[in-house]
C-alpha positions as CSV (number, residue, x, y, z in Angstrom):
1,M,-19.6,-68.7,-65.2
2,A,-17.6,-66.0,-63.5
3,H,-13.8,-66.0,-63.6
4,G,-11.3,-64.6,-61.2
5,R,-10.3,-65.2,-57.6
6,L,-13.4,-64.8,-55.3
7,T,-13.6,-62.4,-52.4
8,T,-15.5,-62.5,-49.2
9,A,-17.5,-59.4,-50.2
10,F,-18.5,-61.0,-53.5
11,V,-19.6,-64.3,-51.9
12,R,-21.7,-62.4,-49.4
13,S,-23.4,-60.1,-52.0
14,V,-23.8,-62.2,-55.2
15,K,-27.4,-63.2,-56.0
16,E,-27.4,-64.1,-59.6
17,P,-27.8,-67.9,-60.0
18,G,-24.7,-69.6,-61.5
19,K,-21.3,-71.1,-60.8
20,Y,-18.5,-68.8,-59.7
21,H,-15.0,-70.3,-59.9
22,D,-12.4,-69.3,-57.3
23,R,-9.4,-69.9,-59.6
24,S,-7.4,-71.0,-56.6
25,G,-6.1,-74.1,-58.4
26,F,-8.1,-76.5,-56.3
27,G,-11.2,-76.8,-58.4
28,L,-13.3,-74.7,-56.0
29,F,-16.4,-72.8,-57.1
30,L,-19.4,-71.2,-55.5
31,R,-22.8,-72.4,-56.7
32,V,-25.7,-70.0,-56.4
33,D,-29.2,-71.7,-56.8
34,P,-32.3,-69.9,-58.2
35,G,-33.7,-69.8,-54.7
36,G,-30.7,-67.8,-53.4
37,S,-28.9,-70.7,-51.6
38,K,-25.2,-70.7,-51.9
39,F,-22.9,-73.8,-51.7
40,W,-19.3,-74.5,-52.1
41,I,-18.4,-77.2,-54.6
42,Q,-15.0,-78.7,-55.5
43,R,-14.4,-80.4,-58.8
44,L,-11.9,-83.3,-58.5
45,T,-10.6,-86.0,-60.7
46,I,-10.4,-89.3,-58.8
47,D,-9.2,-92.5,-60.4
48,G,-9.6,-90.9,-63.8
49,R,-13.2,-89.8,-63.3
50,K,-14.5,-86.3,-62.6
51,H,-16.5,-85.7,-59.4
52,E,-18.1,-82.8,-57.6
53,L,-17.6,-82.7,-53.9
54,G,-19.9,-80.5,-51.7
55,L,-18.1,-78.5,-49.1
56,G,-21.1,-76.9,-47.3
57,S,-23.2,-73.7,-47.4
58,S,-21.4,-70.4,-47.7
59,S,-23.6,-69.2,-44.7
60,F,-21.6,-71.5,-42.5
61,V,-18.4,-72.3,-44.4
62,K,-16.4,-69.1,-45.1
63,L,-14.3,-68.6,-48.1
64,A,-11.0,-69.2,-46.3
65,E,-12.4,-72.4,-44.8
66,A,-13.6,-73.6,-48.2
67,R,-10.2,-73.1,-49.7
68,D,-8.6,-75.0,-46.8
69,K,-10.9,-77.9,-47.3
70,A,-10.3,-77.9,-51.1
71,Y,-6.6,-77.8,-50.5
72,E,-6.7,-80.8,-48.1
73,H,-8.9,-82.8,-50.6
74,K,-6.5,-82.0,-53.4
75,R,-3.6,-83.3,-51.3
76,A,-5.5,-86.4,-50.4
77,V,-6.1,-87.2,-54.1
78,L,-2.4,-86.7,-54.9
79,R,-1.6,-89.2,-52.1
80,G,-3.9,-91.7,-53.7
81,D,-6.8,-91.3,-51.2
82,N,-10.5,-90.9,-52.1
83,P,-12.0,-88.0,-50.1
84,L,-15.4,-88.5,-51.8
85,A,-15.6,-92.1,-50.6
86,A,-14.6,-91.0,-47.1
87,K,-17.3,-88.4,-47.1
88,Q,-20.0,-90.7,-48.3
89,A,-19.0,-93.3,-45.7
90,R,-19.2,-90.7,-43.0
91,K,-22.6,-89.5,-44.1
92,A,-24.0,-93.0,-43.9
93,T,-23.1,-93.3,-40.2
94,L,-25.0,-90.4,-38.6
95,T,-28.6,-90.5,-37.7
96,F,-30.7,-87.5,-36.7
97,K,-30.8,-88.7,-33.1
98,Q,-27.0,-88.9,-33.1
99,A,-26.8,-85.5,-34.7
100,V,-29.0,-84.0,-31.9
101,N,-26.8,-85.5,-29.2
102,R,-23.6,-84.3,-30.8
103,Y,-25.0,-80.8,-31.6
104,L,-26.3,-80.3,-28.1
105,K,-23.0,-81.5,-26.5
106,H,-21.4,-78.4,-28.0
107,K,-24.4,-76.1,-27.9
108,E,-25.7,-76.7,-24.3
109,K,-22.9,-74.6,-22.7
110,E,-24.3,-71.5,-24.5
111,F,-27.7,-71.8,-22.9
112,S,-28.4,-69.2,-20.2
113,N,-30.3,-71.5,-17.9
114,D,-31.2,-75.1,-17.2
115,K,-34.8,-74.6,-18.2
116,H,-33.9,-73.5,-21.7
117,R,-31.4,-76.4,-22.1
118,K,-34.1,-78.9,-21.1
119,Q,-36.7,-77.3,-23.4
120,W,-34.4,-77.6,-26.4
121,R,-33.8,-81.3,-25.8
122,T,-37.3,-82.1,-24.7
123,T,-39.0,-80.6,-27.8
124,L,-36.7,-82.5,-30.1
125,E,-37.2,-85.8,-28.2
126,T,-40.9,-85.4,-28.0
127,Y,-41.8,-84.4,-31.6
128,A,-38.8,-84.8,-33.9
129,I,-36.9,-87.9,-32.9
130,P,-39.9,-90.3,-33.0
131,V,-40.2,-89.4,-36.7
132,L,-36.6,-88.6,-37.7
133,G,-34.5,-90.3,-35.1
134,N,-33.3,-93.3,-37.1
135,K,-33.0,-91.5,-40.5
136,Q,-29.6,-90.6,-41.8
137,V,-29.3,-86.9,-41.8
138,Q,-28.3,-86.9,-45.5
139,T,-31.6,-88.4,-46.5
140,I,-33.9,-86.0,-44.5
141,G,-36.0,-83.9,-46.9
142,M,-38.8,-81.4,-46.7
143,R,-41.5,-84.0,-46.5
144,D,-39.9,-85.5,-43.5
145,I,-39.9,-82.1,-41.8
146,L,-43.5,-81.6,-42.6
147,R,-44.4,-85.0,-41.1
148,V,-43.0,-83.6,-37.8
149,L,-44.5,-80.1,-37.9
150,E,-47.9,-80.5,-39.6
151,P,-49.6,-82.4,-36.7
152,I,-48.9,-79.6,-34.2
153,W,-48.6,-76.5,-36.4
154,Q,-52.2,-75.5,-35.9
155,T,-52.7,-76.6,-32.3
156,K,-49.2,-75.9,-30.7
157,T,-48.0,-73.2,-33.0
158,E,-45.4,-71.6,-30.7
159,T,-43.9,-75.0,-29.8
160,A,-43.9,-76.0,-33.5
161,T,-42.2,-72.8,-34.5
162,R,-39.4,-73.3,-32.0
163,L,-39.1,-76.9,-33.0
164,R,-38.6,-76.0,-36.6
165,G,-35.8,-73.6,-35.7
166,R,-34.1,-76.3,-33.6
167,I,-34.3,-78.9,-36.3
168,E,-32.9,-76.4,-38.7
169,S,-30.0,-75.7,-36.4
170,V,-29.2,-79.5,-36.0
171,L,-29.2,-80.0,-39.7
172,S,-27.1,-76.9,-40.3
173,W,-24.5,-78.3,-37.9
174,A,-24.6,-81.7,-39.7
175,T,-24.0,-79.9,-43.0
176,V,-21.1,-77.9,-41.7
177,S,-19.7,-81.0,-40.1
178,G,-19.7,-82.8,-43.4
179,Y,-22.6,-85.3,-42.7
180,R,-25.0,-83.9,-45.3
181,E,-25.0,-81.4,-48.1
182,G,-27.6,-79.4,-50.0
183,D,-30.2,-77.0,-48.8
184,N,-31.6,-77.2,-45.3
185,P,-35.2,-78.7,-45.5
186,A,-36.2,-77.1,-42.2
187,R,-35.4,-73.6,-43.5
188,W,-38.4,-71.2,-43.3
189,K,-37.9,-68.4,-45.8
190,G,-38.5,-69.5,-49.4
191,N,-39.0,-73.1,-48.2
192,L,-41.5,-74.2,-45.5
193,A,-43.0,-70.7,-45.6
194,E,-44.6,-71.7,-48.9
195,L,-46.3,-74.7,-47.4
196,L,-47.2,-73.8,-43.8
197,P,-49.4,-71.0,-42.6
198,K,-47.6,-68.1,-41.0
199,P,-47.5,-68.5,-37.2
200,T,-48.8,-65.0,-36.7
201,K,-51.9,-65.8,-38.8
202,I,-53.0,-68.8,-36.7
203,T,-51.8,-68.2,-33.2
204,K,-53.5,-66.1,-30.6
205,V,-51.2,-64.6,-28.0
206,E,-52.5,-65.5,-24.5
207,N,-51.1,-63.6,-21.6
208,H,-50.3,-65.3,-18.4
209,P,-53.3,-65.2,-16.0
210,A,-52.9,-62.3,-13.6
211,V,-54.4,-61.2,-10.3
212,A,-56.9,-58.4,-10.7
213,L,-55.5,-55.1,-9.4
214,G,-58.2,-54.7,-6.8
215,E,-57.6,-58.1,-5.4
216,L,-53.8,-57.9,-5.1
217,P,-53.7,-56.7,-1.4
218,D,-55.9,-59.6,-0.4
219,W,-53.8,-62.0,-2.4
220,W,-50.6,-60.6,-0.7
221,G,-52.2,-60.9,2.7
222,N,-53.0,-64.6,2.0
223,L,-49.5,-65.3,0.7
224,S,-47.9,-63.6,3.7
225,Q,-49.5,-66.1,6.0
226,R,-47.9,-69.1,4.3
227,D,-44.8,-70.7,5.4
228,G,-42.1,-72.4,3.4
229,M,-39.2,-71.3,1.2
230,A,-41.2,-71.4,-2.0
231,A,-43.8,-69.0,-0.4
232,K,-40.9,-66.6,0.5
233,A,-39.6,-66.8,-3.0
234,L,-43.0,-66.0,-4.4
235,Q,-43.2,-62.9,-2.1
236,F,-39.8,-61.8,-3.3
237,L,-40.9,-62.3,-7.0
238,A,-44.0,-60.2,-6.3
239,L,-41.9,-57.4,-4.8
240,T,-39.2,-57.3,-7.4
241,L,-41.2,-58.3,-10.6
242,A,-38.4,-60.6,-11.6
243,R,-39.0,-63.9,-13.4
244,S,-39.3,-67.2,-11.6
245,G,-35.9,-68.5,-12.8
246,E,-34.2,-65.3,-11.8
247,V,-35.6,-65.5,-8.3
248,R,-34.9,-69.2,-7.9
249,G,-31.3,-68.7,-9.1
250,L,-30.6,-65.8,-6.8
251,T,-27.3,-66.2,-4.9
252,W,-26.1,-64.2,-1.9
253,D,-23.2,-62.7,-3.9
254,E,-25.7,-61.0,-6.2
255,L,-27.0,-58.9,-3.3
256,D,-25.6,-55.7,-1.8
257,L,-27.9,-54.8,1.1
258,K,-25.5,-52.1,2.2
259,A,-25.2,-50.2,-1.1
260,P,-24.9,-46.4,-0.6
261,D,-28.2,-45.6,-2.3
262,G,-30.2,-48.5,-0.9
263,P,-30.3,-52.3,-1.1
264,L,-29.6,-53.7,-4.6
265,W,-29.8,-57.0,-6.4
266,T,-27.7,-57.2,-9.6
267,I,-28.6,-60.1,-11.9
268,P,-25.7,-61.0,-14.2
269,A,-26.3,-61.0,-17.9
270,G,-26.0,-64.8,-18.2
271,R,-29.1,-65.2,-16.1
272,M,-31.2,-62.7,-17.9
273,K,-33.6,-63.5,-20.7
274,A,-32.4,-60.5,-22.7
275,G,-28.7,-61.3,-22.0
276,N,-28.0,-58.0,-20.3
277,E,-27.2,-57.3,-16.6
278,H,-30.2,-56.0,-14.7
279,R,-30.1,-54.1,-11.4
280,V,-33.1,-54.4,-9.1
281,P,-33.6,-51.9,-6.3
282,L,-35.0,-53.6,-3.2
283,S,-37.8,-52.2,-1.2
284,E,-38.0,-52.3,2.6
285,V,-40.2,-55.4,2.7
286,A,-37.9,-57.2,0.2
287,E,-34.9,-56.4,2.3
288,E,-36.5,-57.6,5.5
289,L,-37.6,-60.8,3.8
290,L,-34.0,-61.5,2.8
291,K,-32.7,-60.8,6.3
292,S,-35.2,-63.4,7.6
293,I,-33.7,-66.2,5.5
294,P,-30.6,-68.0,7.0
295,E,-27.7,-68.7,4.7
296,H,-27.3,-72.4,3.9
297,E,-23.7,-73.4,4.4
298,D,-23.7,-75.9,1.6
299,C,-25.8,-74.0,-0.9
300,P,-25.2,-70.7,-2.6
301,Y,-28.9,-70.0,-3.3
302,V,-30.9,-67.7,-1.2
303,F,-34.2,-69.6,-1.7
304,F,-32.9,-73.2,-1.2
305,S,-34.8,-76.4,-1.4
306,I,-35.1,-79.0,1.4
307,K,-32.3,-81.0,-0.1
308,G,-30.1,-77.9,-0.3
309,G,-30.3,-77.1,-4.0
310,K,-32.2,-74.7,-6.1
311,L,-36.0,-74.7,-5.9
312,S,-37.7,-76.5,-8.8
313,D,-39.2,-74.6,-11.6
314,M,-42.7,-75.6,-10.5
315,S,-42.3,-74.6,-6.8
316,L,-43.6,-71.1,-7.0
317,S,-46.5,-72.1,-9.3
318,S,-47.4,-74.8,-6.7
319,V,-47.8,-72.2,-4.0
320,M,-50.3,-70.2,-6.1
321,R,-52.1,-73.3,-7.1
322,R,-52.5,-74.3,-3.4
323,M,-53.7,-70.8,-2.6
324,Q,-56.3,-71.0,-5.3
325,E,-57.5,-74.5,-4.1
326,S,-57.8,-73.3,-0.5
327,E,-60.0,-70.4,-1.6
328,M,-62.2,-72.6,-3.7
329,K,-62.6,-75.1,-0.9
330,A,-63.7,-72.2,1.3
331,G,-66.4,-71.3,-1.2
332,N,-64.6,-68.4,-2.7
333,R,-63.7,-67.8,-6.4
334,G,-60.0,-67.3,-5.6
335,W,-57.8,-65.2,-7.8
336,L,-58.9,-65.4,-11.4
337,D,-57.6,-63.4,-14.3
338,P,-60.3,-60.7,-15.1
339,R,-60.2,-61.5,-18.9
340,S,-59.5,-65.2,-19.3
341,K,-61.1,-66.2,-15.9
342,R,-58.2,-68.6,-15.4
343,P,-56.4,-69.0,-12.1
344,A,-53.5,-66.5,-11.8
345,V,-49.9,-67.7,-12.1
346,P,-46.6,-66.2,-10.8
347,H,-45.6,-64.7,-14.2
348,G,-49.0,-63.0,-14.4
349,L,-47.9,-60.7,-11.5
350,R,-45.7,-58.9,-14.1
351,S,-48.8,-58.2,-16.1
352,S,-50.6,-57.0,-12.9
353,F,-47.7,-54.6,-12.3
354,R,-47.8,-53.3,-15.9
355,D,-51.5,-52.6,-15.6
356,W,-50.9,-50.9,-12.2
357,T,-48.2,-48.6,-13.6
358,A,-50.4,-47.7,-16.7
359,E,-53.4,-46.8,-14.5
360,R,-51.3,-44.6,-12.2
361,G,-49.6,-42.7,-15.0
362,Y,-46.0,-44.0,-14.7
363,E,-43.9,-43.5,-17.8
364,R,-44.0,-46.4,-20.2
365,D,-40.1,-46.7,-20.4
366,L,-39.9,-46.6,-16.6
367,A,-42.3,-49.5,-16.3
368,E,-40.8,-51.5,-19.0
369,I,-37.2,-51.2,-17.7
370,S,-38.6,-52.2,-14.3
371,L,-39.6,-55.5,-15.9
372,A,-36.2,-55.8,-17.6
373,H,-37.8,-55.4,-21.1
374,K,-35.9,-53.9,-24.0
375,V,-37.0,-50.4,-24.6
376,G,-36.5,-48.5,-27.9
377,S,-34.3,-49.4,-30.9
378,D,-30.7,-50.6,-30.8
379,V,-29.6,-47.1,-31.4
380,E,-31.7,-45.6,-28.7
381,R,-30.5,-48.2,-26.2
382,A,-26.9,-47.5,-27.2
383,Y,-27.3,-43.8,-26.3
384,R,-29.3,-44.4,-23.1
385,R,-26.7,-44.3,-20.3
386,S,-29.1,-44.6,-17.4
387,D,-31.2,-47.6,-16.3
388,M,-33.4,-45.2,-14.2
389,L,-32.4,-47.1,-11.0
390,E,-33.4,-44.5,-8.5
391,R,-36.7,-43.7,-10.2
392,R,-37.4,-47.4,-10.3
393,R,-36.6,-47.6,-6.6
394,Q,-39.4,-45.2,-5.9
395,V,-41.8,-47.1,-8.2
396,L,-41.1,-50.4,-6.4
397,R,-41.6,-48.6,-3.0
398,D,-45.0,-47.5,-4.3
399,W,-45.8,-51.0,-5.6
400,E,-44.8,-52.5,-2.2
401,Q,-47.2,-50.1,-0.5
402,F,-50.0,-51.0,-2.9
403,L,-49.4,-54.8,-2.4
404,T,-49.3,-54.5,1.4
405,G,-52.4,-52.4,1.5
406,E,-50.7,-49.2,2.6
407,M,-51.7,-47.4,-0.6
408,L,-55.3,-47.1,-1.6
409,P,-55.9,-48.8,-5.0
410,E,-57.3,-45.6,-6.5
411,A,-54.4,-43.4,-5.5
412,Q,-52.9,-41.5,-8.4
413,V,-49.3,-40.8,-9.2
414,E,-48.6,-37.0,-9.3
415,D,-44.9,-36.9,-9.5
416,T,-42.7,-39.7,-10.8
């Protein structure tokens, strides 16, 4: 037992198992378990009997919040109410499926794009809800989590890993909201990590199938002969090396075709995977492509669908699939990844570009920033003031020449 009024710094740093009283007068104390988990507990006397009421994990409920909750419970007892009975009744009314819906109702607004939002809900509905959906969140334990994860942990490791984190988030929300108490059974460290193999030990990273460098000019020539908005969007993706969602979400107000140093596309932070604004210098062919597209009066998107909205997330992939099918019908092998021998996909063009920059001697950082990848540590990024925009403009001009066949594949970079 430790005595004295608790502080935020002490709550954050204490590791020794035990009970640490706040001495606030409300019966509040911090319980530290042998595994390192920390929970707020309030000791109350209700109808002449002593009870302990859980107030949540200290990771989510701060010291000031715990004191406020303890104060309200104390007042309730003095009024003749029973906060413990009210809490128990509330716990018995929330199922995991209901918890998912309530959590996502508040969380969905934080997602950067529709695809991420759908993936969150879809993975939970596909794998977790069939097993946990009708269970009360308070009754869900580690064995329940294992029933969800074990069938896919070895075969769909990446999906299972993300699913585990999403279940953990839902149950954490339920704990903070007062619907459950105790440790989170979906927690990895010191919990599931002791029962499941580490994802890095069982998963093999497979890159997206890419077009072979020597075949890129032919691939571009084939694509250039295709009509349709999705084909134009795929051309723009190939020229800018942006991701599919970034291209499909492109709006006219993100473009400045009359910028002093050359046409520019500025992707806002909210649409970027890394959460940082990214500037893309546009090459001549990219600029002409944009100028060939009429603005839709009822749609803000540059590459709009037939119905006037954004292109679907499968539209660009469908173009490449049709290109591959046409080649195979003509008796050709099409565009297969040199390593995996699988048909190339849009995202694989980024890998093709990375191979091209490496073979031609471009600086690593220059290539990585062109792909909107994070480069260096947090400290290094904090001190880097330039995003190498003008140097990247030249790289994308060279890349354009290579794609369109104006630059020989074996040409070497002498000055970047």
